[in-house]
PABA-504725 format. One line per field, with one value per residue: x, y, z of N, C-alpha, C in turn; residue in one letter. Coordinates in pm, whole numbers, plus 50000, padded with zeros to 5 digits. Layout:
<sites>
nc1 <- (X, ...) .
nc2 <- (Y, ...) .
nc3 <- (Z, ...) .
cac1 <- (X, ...) .
cac2 <- (Y, ...) .
cac3 <- (Z, ...) .
cc1 <- (X, ...) .
cc2 <- (Y, ...) .
cc3 <- (Z, ...) .
residuo <- (A, ...) .
</sites>
This chain:
<sites>
nc1 <- (19218, 19038, 18808, 18693, 18792, 18864, 18621, 18456, 18581, 18538, 18256, 18218, 18340, 18162, 17933, 18020, 18051, 17783, 17669, 17786, 17680, 17415, 17420, 17458, 17580, 17913, 17963, 17701, 17542, 17475, 17616, 17473, 17589, 17488, 17507, 17413, 17431, 17704, 18018, 18144, 18413, 18429, 18278, 18436, 18661, 18551, 18497, 18758, 18830, 18692, 18412, 18129, 17861, 17603, 17359, 17111, 16875, 16801, 16751, 16849, 17080, 17223, 17259, 17432, 17656, 17723, 17756, 17988, 18166, 18163, 18265, 18527, 18609, 18527, 18300, 18056, 17772, 17447, 17175, 16848, 16693, 16423, 16123, 16003, 15928, 15720, 15807, 16080, 16170, 16284, 16550, 16637, 16629, 16824, 17063, 17074, 17112, 16927, 16600, 16474, 16231, 15964, 15636, 15384, 15175, 15159, 15405, 15576, 15499, 15591, 15866, 15922, 15858, 16054, 16291, 16272, 16306, 16580, 16674, 16740, 16772, 16638, 16669, 16427, 16279, 15993, 15806, 15657, 15391, 15393, 15241, 15306, 15214, 15372, 15524, 15569, 15442, 15306, 14975, 14775, 14724, 14624, 14688, 14968, 15007, 14902, 15087, 15319, 15234, 15194, 15459, 15575, 15448, 15562, 15491, 15643, 15918, 16167, 16215, 16337, 16232, 16358, 16298, 16161, 16094, 16073, 15991, 16040) .
nc2 <- (82743, 82817, 82644, 82763, 82858, 82608, 82463, 82626, 82603, 82330, 82322, 82491, 82336, 82119, 82250, 82327, 82075, 81990, 82183, 82109, 81847, 81912, 82044, 82316, 82653, 82734, 82877, 82962, 82923, 83067, 83088, 83143, 83232, 83161, 83365, 83413, 83423, 83399, 83554, 83881, 83851, 83592, 83619, 83801, 83639, 83453, 83623, 83691, 83445, 83435, 83445, 83639, 83681, 83689, 83572, 83676, 83656, 83799, 84115, 84327, 84214, 84160, 84420, 84545, 84376, 84382, 84655, 84696, 84532, 84657, 84904, 84842, 84833, 84628, 84500, 84324, 84148, 84148, 83950, 83957, 83705, 83483, 83549, 83882, 84150, 84440, 84654, 84627, 84684, 84932, 84932, 84695, 84755, 84950, 84808, 84584, 84414, 84265, 84146, 83850, 83733, 83827, 83851, 83965, 84231, 84458, 84456, 84499, 84760, 84895, 84845, 84983, 85245, 85291, 85251, 85453, 85677, 85680, 85681, 85435, 85143, 84825, 84474, 84211, 83895, 83716, 83543, 83230, 83058, 82722, 82538, 82432, 82497, 82649, 82813, 83113, 83329, 83429, 83335, 83325, 83306, 83525, 83746, 83736, 83767, 84024, 84172, 84134, 84253, 84521, 84589, 84559, 84760, 84986, 85086, 85064, 85202, 85176, 84916, 84607, 84331, 83998, 83734, 83424, 83253, 82979, 82790, 82464) .
nc3 <- (76101, 75812, 75594, 75381, 75118, 75001, 75016, 74859, 74608, 74559, 74541, 74321, 74122, 74115, 74024, 73771, 73647, 73652, 73485, 73241, 73209, 73173, 72937, 72943, 72913, 73010, 73329, 73352, 73566, 73875, 74193, 74499, 74794, 75107, 75374, 75625, 75977, 75971, 76033, 75931, 75866, 75762, 75530, 75391, 75354, 75178, 74963, 74891, 74795, 74563, 74559, 74510, 74539, 74765, 75003, 75230, 75497, 75713, 75765, 75930, 76050, 75816, 75716, 75904, 75881, 75601, 75558, 75705, 75559, 75306, 75379, 75405, 75150, 74981, 74735, 74730, 74587, 74718, 74797, 74917, 75079, 75151, 75342, 75340, 75540, 75527, 75686, 75685, 75437, 75353, 75454, 75336, 75062, 75054, 75107, 74938, 74618, 74497, 74562, 74651, 74712, 74644, 74704, 74684, 74566, 74728, 74855, 74640, 74577, 74805, 74788, 74551, 74636, 74837, 74692, 74502, 74663, 74709, 74460, 74326, 74134, 74170, 74157, 74133, 74227, 74151, 74384, 74381, 74516, 74604, 74736, 74997, 75325, 75504, 75347, 75151, 74886, 74564, 74534, 74354, 74006, 73873, 74039, 74025, 73747, 73721, 73872, 73718, 73480, 73564, 73624, 73368, 73234, 73331, 73580, 73805, 73810, 73935, 73978, 73870, 73729, 73741, 73726, 73846, 74156, 74385, 74678, 74759) .
cac1 <- (19224, 18908, 18799, 18609, 18842, 18854, 18479, 18407, 18636, 18468, 18120, 18229, 18367, 18036, 17845, 18074, 18014, 17638, 17644, 17824, 17582, 17288, 17447, 17447, 17703, 17999, 17935, 17561, 17478, 17534, 17610, 17441, 17641, 17407, 17604, 17350, 17495, 17849, 18071, 18199, 18543, 18408, 18233, 18556, 18741, 18485, 18522, 18899, 18837, 18622, 18265, 18085, 17715, 17565, 17218, 17080, 16732, 16781, 16792, 16931, 17210, 17289, 17298, 17552, 17767, 17764, 17810, 18127, 18242, 18176, 18353, 18664, 18638, 18474, 18171, 17978, 17628, 17369, 17035, 16764, 16622, 16326, 16010, 16042, 15820, 15720, 15884, 16223, 16199, 16373, 16688, 16667, 16656, 16952, 17182, 17068, 17103, 16811, 16511, 16436, 16108, 15854, 15520, 15257, 15183, 15187, 15549, 15634, 15473, 15681, 16002, 15928, 15858, 16183, 16394, 16258, 16361, 16727, 16700, 16810, 16699, 16665, 16616, 16340, 16227, 15857, 15794, 15533, 15356, 15377, 15152, 15337, 15154, 15470, 15596, 15497, 15442, 15180, 14891, 14682, 14783, 14576, 14769, 15102, 14999, 14882, 15215, 15407, 15179, 15225, 15603, 15604, 15389, 15638, 15434, 15746, 16040, 16289, 16217, 16373, 16204, 16459, 16252, 16072, 16153, 15978, 16052, 15973) .
cac2 <- (82766, 82797, 82564, 82835, 82850, 82469, 82430, 82702, 82541, 82203, 82352, 82544, 82223, 82044, 82330, 82317, 81943, 81989, 82262, 82026, 81739, 81971, 82115, 82460, 82728, 82747, 82994, 83005, 82904, 83153, 83038, 83240, 83181, 83213, 83407, 83444, 83367, 83397, 83689, 83954, 83795, 83475, 83670, 83857, 83526, 83399, 83719, 83673, 83317, 83451, 83445, 83777, 83686, 83637, 83580, 83695, 83672, 83886, 84243, 84405, 84148, 84181, 84561, 84568, 84298, 84427, 84791, 84676, 84475, 84760, 85008, 84794, 84842, 84515, 84532, 84203, 84159, 84089, 83920, 83931, 83580, 83460, 83641, 84018, 84232, 84576, 84747, 84602, 84711, 85048, 84887, 84592, 84823, 85021, 84721, 84470, 84431, 84189, 84088, 83725, 83672, 83922, 83762, 84035, 84363, 84558, 84456, 84565, 84903, 84947, 84841, 85097, 85368, 85308, 85262, 85586, 85775, 85685, 85671, 85309, 85035, 84699, 84356, 84126, 83768, 83690, 83414, 83159, 82960, 82589, 82450, 82407, 82603, 82732, 82896, 83228, 83342, 83458, 83215, 83326, 83343, 83659, 83843, 83733, 83828, 84167, 84228, 84134, 84353, 84653, 84610, 84575, 84887, 85096, 85138, 85057, 85226, 85145, 84771, 84531, 84188, 83912, 83596, 83364, 83158, 82908, 82704, 82334) .
cac3 <- (75956, 75750, 75472, 75286, 74980, 74953, 74998, 74745, 74487, 74542, 74494, 74186, 74034, 74100, 73939, 73635, 73596, 73631, 73364, 73125, 73194, 73130, 72812, 72968, 72893, 73129, 73413, 73338, 73697, 73978, 74330, 74604, 74921, 75218, 75474, 75754, 76096, 75955, 76056, 75817, 75831, 75676, 75400, 75327, 75310, 75058, 74855, 74849, 74723, 74437, 74571, 74522, 74551, 74895, 75039, 75372, 75519, 75830, 75709, 76024, 76058, 75687, 75704, 75984, 75826, 75468, 75571, 75749, 75447, 75203, 75433, 75383, 75007, 74904, 74675, 74696, 74560, 74825, 74771, 75034, 75057, 75256, 75354, 75373, 75595, 75471, 75770, 75661, 75296, 75337, 75476, 75236, 74935, 75068, 75110, 74847, 74473, 74454, 74662, 74585, 74762, 74631, 74705, 74679, 74504, 74832, 74877, 74523, 74593, 74910, 74732, 74458, 74716, 74904, 74589, 74443, 74757, 74697, 74317, 74304, 74068, 74240, 74092, 74216, 74178, 74198, 74451, 74351, 74620, 74542, 74810, 75138, 75406, 75573, 75250, 75099, 74742, 74498, 74535, 74240, 73877, 73839, 74112, 73967, 73614, 73742, 73915, 73601, 73388, 73617, 73605, 73226, 73189, 73386, 73704, 73909, 73732, 74009, 73998, 73751, 73748, 73682, 73712, 73945, 74251, 74471, 74779, 74758) .
cc1 <- (19090, 18917, 18720, 18665, 18831, 18710, 18421, 18454, 18564, 18327, 18123, 18258, 18241, 17938, 17890, 18037, 17865, 17602, 17674, 17722, 17448, 17302, 17423, 17582, 17782, 17970, 17793, 17482, 17551, 17512, 17581, 17486, 17560, 17501, 17542, 17419, 17647, 17903, 18126, 18332, 18531, 18362, 18352, 18647, 18682, 18506, 18663, 18918, 18756, 18470, 18218, 17935, 17673, 17415, 17201, 16929, 16701, 16839, 16882, 17071, 17289, 17339, 17427, 17673, 17816, 17805, 17957, 18214, 18265, 18265, 18501, 18702, 18590, 18335, 18095, 17834, 17555, 17225, 16964, 16681, 16524, 16221, 16058, 15919, 15833, 15805, 16036, 16265, 16298, 16519, 16729, 16704, 16792, 17071, 17187, 17073, 16980, 16731, 16445, 16297, 15989, 15726, 15384, 15278, 15214, 15336, 15620, 15617, 15566, 15826, 16020, 15939, 15996, 16297, 16391, 16321, 16512, 16772, 16785, 16718, 16737, 16598, 16527, 16316, 16087, 15854, 15656, 15509, 15328, 15304, 15181, 15290, 15254, 15546, 15506, 15495, 15306, 15100, 14795, 14755, 14745, 14660, 14910, 15103, 14981, 15012, 15312, 15363, 15213, 15373, 15634, 15549, 15459, 15584, 15537, 15883, 16171, 16304, 16244, 16346, 16307, 16413, 16162, 16152, 16039, 16057, 15972, 15935) .
cc2 <- (82728, 82712, 82636, 82827, 82708, 82429, 82501, 82640, 82409, 82225, 82404, 82432, 82141, 82120, 82319, 82182, 81934, 82070, 82180, 81915, 81790, 82049, 82265, 82524, 82734, 82879, 83048, 82988, 82991, 83090, 83154, 83177, 83243, 83238, 83440, 83362, 83358, 83539, 83751, 83896, 83674, 83517, 83726, 83745, 83463, 83493, 83702, 83543, 83321, 83448, 83588, 83792, 83615, 83655, 83590, 83707, 83755, 84023, 84320, 84345, 84172, 84324, 84588, 84500, 84355, 84573, 84784, 84628, 84581, 84875, 84971, 84790, 84726, 84551, 84405, 84239, 84087, 84072, 83900, 83808, 83561, 83570, 83778, 84095, 84374, 84672, 84728, 84641, 84825, 85006, 84783, 84656, 84892, 84928, 84616, 84511, 84360, 84143, 83968, 83673, 83768, 83842, 83831, 84176, 84471, 84568, 84524, 84717, 84965, 84948, 84959, 85228, 85394, 85323, 85400, 85693, 85789, 85672, 85549, 85213, 84905, 84585, 84280, 83993, 83754, 83551, 83355, 83055, 82826, 82490, 82429, 82525, 82698, 82826, 83005, 83223, 83382, 83330, 83212, 83372, 83486, 83767, 83851, 83801, 83980, 84234, 84239, 84243, 84494, 84686, 84637, 84706, 85009, 85155, 85144, 85077, 85193, 84995, 84703, 84383, 84104, 83768, 83554, 83278, 83092, 82829, 82573, 82292) .
cc3 <- (75893, 75624, 75364, 75143, 74921, 74925, 74876, 74614, 74457, 74486, 74351, 74084, 74010, 74010, 73793, 73571, 73566, 73506, 73239, 73101, 73140, 72998, 72825, 72942, 73024, 73198, 73396, 73467, 73798, 74115, 74425, 74735, 75035, 75336, 75608, 75863, 76084, 75970, 75927, 75772, 75738, 75536, 75324, 75277, 75184, 74939, 74802, 74771, 74593, 74441, 74596, 74539, 74678, 74917, 75189, 75386, 75643, 75796, 75803, 76037, 75929, 75673, 75780, 75921, 75693, 75466, 75611, 75633, 75340, 75250, 75416, 75234, 74921, 74853, 74634, 74659, 74671, 74781, 74905, 74998, 75172, 75259, 75400, 75420, 75542, 75554, 75755, 75520, 75278, 75350, 75373, 75102, 74942, 75051, 75001, 74701, 74419, 74576, 74597, 74621, 74760, 74608, 74701, 74625, 74607, 74861, 74761, 74535, 74696, 74861, 74637, 74535, 74777, 74803, 74524, 74533, 74744, 74552, 74281, 74230, 74135, 74164, 74190, 74147, 74236, 74261, 74423, 74459, 74553, 74631, 74956, 75222, 75469, 75478, 75196, 74946, 74689, 74492, 74418, 74115, 73840, 73909, 74055, 73830, 73625, 73783, 73798, 73502, 73434, 73599, 73458, 73170, 73249, 73514, 73817, 73842, 73804, 74036, 73866, 73776, 73673, 73667, 73826, 74041, 74328, 74573, 74783, 74899) .
residuo <- (M, S, N, I, P, E, N, L, K, S, I, Q, N, K, I, C, L, A, E, K, R, A, F, R, A, E, N, S, V, A, L, V, A, V, S, K, F, H, P, A, E, S, V, I, E, A, I, K, A, G, Q, F, L, F, G, E, N, R, V, Q, E, A, A, A, K, F, D, E, I, R, A, L, G, Y, Q, P, N, L, H, I, I, G, S, L, Q, R, N, K, V, K, E, A, V, R, I, A, T, C, I, E, S, V, D, R, I, E, L, I, E, E, I, E, K, Q, A, A, K, I, N, K, T, I, E, I, L, F, E, I, H, T, G, E, D, S, K, A, G, F, T, S, E, E, E, L, E, N, A, I, K, L, C, S, Q, G, A, F, P, H, I, C, P, R, G, F, M, T, M, A) .
</sites>
């Protein structure tokens, strides 16, 4: 017997308490359940318990798993987390609602190219490098500002920037 429903409820309660302590609106924090290495059955169990937002960093594994889940009629949101190689963008765009780790203009250009091919708008988060050598992200303010400017000027009509992220 799985503890997924119980664990999810416990986490949701902690989030609710944190929102109150921070004077945030109820349900203003979204939980991204990282489902990598977990089978489709576990994701489905989480969906049945009320979790609809998942994160995966292995595009091929995520594609197989979420294609199976969607074929059963479930419609979860999937975020691609972690570093994304250009050769994985086509599949990532197909399966995801958001790519959380956009760290360079070349990646934005490839996301736009692949999203345009299937006429899909995809959300992104700009990743900012905060100093640790093993982490990715925009390293220069100028490059980040240029990426934001290009998006705001409509250079990438299939991309919807939603914010920033970093890895400590």
